C-alpha angles and dihedrals in degrees: 000000000000114000118210113217116259122230089258091053091049090052089048089057091050090052089051090054091049091051091049092050092048091049090054090054101043110032102065094054103034124101123192124224095220133025133192137075099279096069090049092051090049089048091052090050091050091052091048091053092046094050098037095046108033121181115266111224132179130206123180094334095316122110127207140163130246127184129213093220090120089061091050092048095055092046090047092050090051097043107035105007133250100289098059088040090054092051094048092045097050096043095045091044092051093050094047096043093047101043103024102034100025096228119185119244091255090055091046091054091049094046093048090054091042092051091050092048090046092055094047094044091051092045091049094049092046092049093048096047099038096043110168095338119135121249094256097047122110091240090062091052090052089048090053092050094046094045093052092045093050092044093051092046091048094049093047092048091052093049092048091047094053090047089051092049096048104031108023139239117005118221121228093239088058090057097055097079089045092053091048090051091051093051093046093047091046093052095047096042095045094050094044093045092050093051094042094050091053092047091051089054093044103044133340095216091055090050091052090050090051090051089053092052090048090050090050090052090051092051090048091050091050092051092049091046092049090051089049090050092051090050089050091048091053090049090047091049089054089048089048092054092047092047095055097042119097096016111146097177113080092211093050092047095052093041090053092046093054097039093048090047089054091049094048098044101030090235118164095212128026131188141156132220113212128192121186123159108320094336125098121179139166119218122193127194115242093180129247091065094301126132137191120210136202130180113235135207105262095225093053093046092050091050092052093049092048092049095050100051092118094028125257142197129223118198122222110258092024128104109297111203092183100053094132091059107034099025126218112341121236093167138025117292128214121193128187122173133206138189127195126164108307095350129080132164146121140261111237117204123176131186131349127256125240117338096339115135127238119293110278136186092282090054091049091053091048092049091051090053091049091048093052092051090046091051092053092049093049094046093051094048129078090261096109094055092044093049090051092047090048090049091053090046092050091047092052095045090048089062097053137068106246096216099049103016089228118138112273125218093282090044093055091048090047093049096046111015094170133034111192095182128006144062135283113211128196121194125192119209103220127215093019091131090050091050090050092050096044102039105018138256095286092060093046090052090051090051091051091047092050090050089049092052092053092045091049092053090047091052093049092050094050101031094247126144111233135189148161111250099175142006092278102014130091130181142198129198106212114191117202093026098106093130113083095224092055091046091048092053091049093049092048088051088053089048089057091048092054095049124098134062119310107255100191093074131059089239126083101235125172111211120214125204141192121204135207133173146190124198135218135260091006094063097027138287101246106103093210091054092045090052091051092048094049089049089049090053090050092051096044096048093044129241105258104143094249122151091246120105114223107227121200116247132186090249088069090060089057090050090050091050090049090051092051092050091049090048091053091051091047092053090054091047091053093047095045100038092252091149129076137205126237120193121215111199123232113216127212101234092208098052103020089230125133108251100170147355135222118227111227125187117234130187125200101187113211093230107012094049121214112008113200118239090235089059101045095038089053089051090048092052093048096047103039095254094116091091098057090038092055092047091050092052093045093048092048093048092049092051090051091046088054090054092050091046091055091055094049097251110162096216137120126217121220123205129187114236120212125225091259091067090056089053100047120058090193091065091051090052089048090058091049092048092050091054090051092046092054092039093239112157112239094241090061090069123070116192114208115206123177118242093241092051092052095046095044091083106005095180094054092041091054091056093049092046090050089057091053092045092051089053090054095249123145120240121208127190106224124208090016115190096037098081139058105264120132134209091253092052093050091049092062097048129085093244123149104179144022126205115211108228115254089235089074095040101048095065096031094119096056106024116077092192092056090049091051093049092047092050090049091051091049093050092048092047092048091051088055092043092242124155111241126213122186113208127197099041102168104162142033094247092059089046092052092048093050092047091051091049090056099251110169103215140005139205131188147101092282088064104031136337121224109281143173123281088250091056090049088053090054091053092048092051090052087056094044117018090192090074109101123231111267126192113236113266115253115221095243115167 
C-alpha cells in the first residue's frame, strides 16, 4: 500500500537538500589539514563518546542532556575536512541513537539528514568566515565561534520544527530548558574548540592530552549526574509514597499511582494490571486523573505477572510474549509485578520522555520498588470490593437488553438453561426498521419499550420468562406448554396482548408481529438451542404478520446445516479467489454508447456448480461473511478499473455496497485508500447503496457519503422507489445518481401505474440534477418508453448481459478503436 510521507519525512527530505547544497558550496574549495584513516577513526570514536555519554546539566530543578558533537564537528572539519566528518557523524549518530537511545526508524531518518545538514552548514559557515586565515589567527577563532553558534541554532530549529509538525504548538515554558542547554553547549563547545584547534596546530601530543582531560571531565560529569539522578529517584519515591497514601477514592489512588510512576521513571505511558479473585483488568493513565480500563483474559494476566516478578524489559521490534495484554510495541516496555494479600498485578511502563535513554537495570529496580508500594496501597484500599462489585454489575448488565431491561439471549439461557417440557416462542416486531427510518430512532425505541412492557406483563400473568433477543425479536420460555394446542392458545393470547396502538409515543402506530416456536422435549431441552431453532423457523417461513405460527421441523435443521456448509465453502472461495466478477454494461440511452459497468460477484463452485448470487449473498449476510465478500468485490473492481484507466477507457465501474460498509467508517476509508493505491480517480468508481440501507441510519449514512463525496466518488441510490426516502432528504445528501428499481421497469409497457411512478421519479431526479439509470430493461418497448421519458442510462438483458472484463474491452474497442487490447485482469491477491 502506498505510504504518504509524514511531516517528519518531508522535513528530512528538505534537510537532505540543504546538505546537498552546502556540499556543492564547500567541497570544491576546502582543503583538510590531515588525511588518512586514523584521524577518521579517532573522529568516529569522539562522536560515539559525545553521543553515548552526553553532559548532564541542571537548571532550576530540571535536568537535561547536551552533547558536545558540535565541538567534534568543528575540529573534524578543520583536521580532516567535511566529507570524513560527515561520514563519522552520521554513522556514529545512527549507532548511538539506535542502540543507546532507542530511536524509531522515522527519528533515525530525520536525525541522519539533520546530522548531515549540521556538518555541511557548520563547514560552510566556517569556510565563509575563516576564508584563507591561518589556524592561529583571530579570524579563525571567530569562524569557530560563529560556525558552532549557527550549527547549534540550526539543529535546535530543526528539532523544534519537527516537534511542531508532529505534536503541535510548543509552549514558551517548554522552550526555556532547551535555550539554556543551547547556551551551555555553545559556551563549552566554543571554548573547547578554540583551545583544541590551537593545540592541534602547536603540538599533537598536547592536543591528545587535552582530549584526555576533556574526556575525564565528561566521565566526572556523568558520575555526578548519575548520583544526582539517584538522589532525585529516592526523593521521587518518597513523593510517590506520600501521594498514594490516604487516598479513599479508587480512581484517585490509581491515577496518582500511574502519574507518579510516570514522573519518577520518565515513562511516556503508564498502566497497571490488577488481578483480584476471578477479575483481571488493565488500567491506563489518560492524565488529569482519568483512567481507561479493559478486562483481560485471566490466563494472560497471570502469565504476565509471573514473568515480571524481578522486573523485565522488552524492546520494540523484539519478541513480545505479552502481545494480548500490551498490544504491538512501538517503544521499549518495562514490566514489574507485585503481590500483596488478595491482590497481584504488574506496573506497565512504555517509552521514555525527551532525551532519556532506554530503561536500564537501575530503572528496573526502581520500577519494582514502585510496583511493591503500589500493591500495598491497592490491597489496603477499597479497590478489591469495588472491583468485585463492578464485576457483578457488569455480569448482570451483560445479561439484559439495555433499552428494555428484559433478559437478552444469554440472560434467558442463564435463567433457564434446560426446559424438560414446554415451548419456546420467538416473536418478531415487523416494520421496526421502517418506523426507525420514517419517524426516527427515538420513536422506534419507544415502540420496542412498549412491546417489552406488554410482554413483561404477559409473562408475569402466566409465569413465563420473557426477553429481547434481538433489535426486533422477543422471546418467551413457557414451561408446561409441551402440547402444541396449549402453546398455540398461549401464543394467540400474547398476540392479543400485543395488539393495539402504541401509547408511549405521540403517534398512533399499530405494531405487527410474526410468531414461531419450538417445543421441548421434541426439539430438544437446551433453551439456547430451542431459541435458535424457533428463530430458524421464523426466518425460513418468512415474517409476514400472518396468524400462522411457524413451528420448527427437523427439515429446518438440514437447511441450517446446508447453509453452514455453503458458508464454509464461501469463506474459502473469498480467501482463495474462488469467485469471479462479471460486468454488466450501462448504456447511455441518448448516444447508445457504454458509459459504465456494474461489477457483479459470481461463484462457480467446484462441486455444486453455479451458485446464484441471491443464494450466496443471503448466506454471507446470515453468517457474517458479507464484510469480507464486499471488500473482495470492491478490491477486484478497483483493480480492473485501474487497468481500464491505464488504457484510456472512459468508463466508470459501479459496485454494490453492503449494509456493513454504511455502518463502519473504517471500511469506507479502506475503499478510498484502495482507489488511491491503484491510482484510480474517484469519479471512476460509483458506489451503489440501496435506499433502505441509506435511510436505516440517516445520520451515520450522511457521514459515510460525505467521505465518498470528498474523495470524488459517485454515489448511486439503488432500487430507488422501494424505500422511504423523501425529496427533502435526497436534497441534503451528496448523491449523484438514482437507479429506478427493476420492479417498475419490467412491466413498464403494460402497467400504467409503473409508468406514472417512473415518470415521477425522472421528474424529481431531473429537478435535483441527478443522473438516472433504469435497471431491468428486458424488451425494446420498455427501452423506447424510457428513452422518450428522458432517462439518462439503461441496464438490462435487452441491452447487455453480464460479461467478462475481456468482453467489455471488446465492446469498448468497437466504440473507440484507439483503445489498445488489454488482457483480462486476474484476481491475484
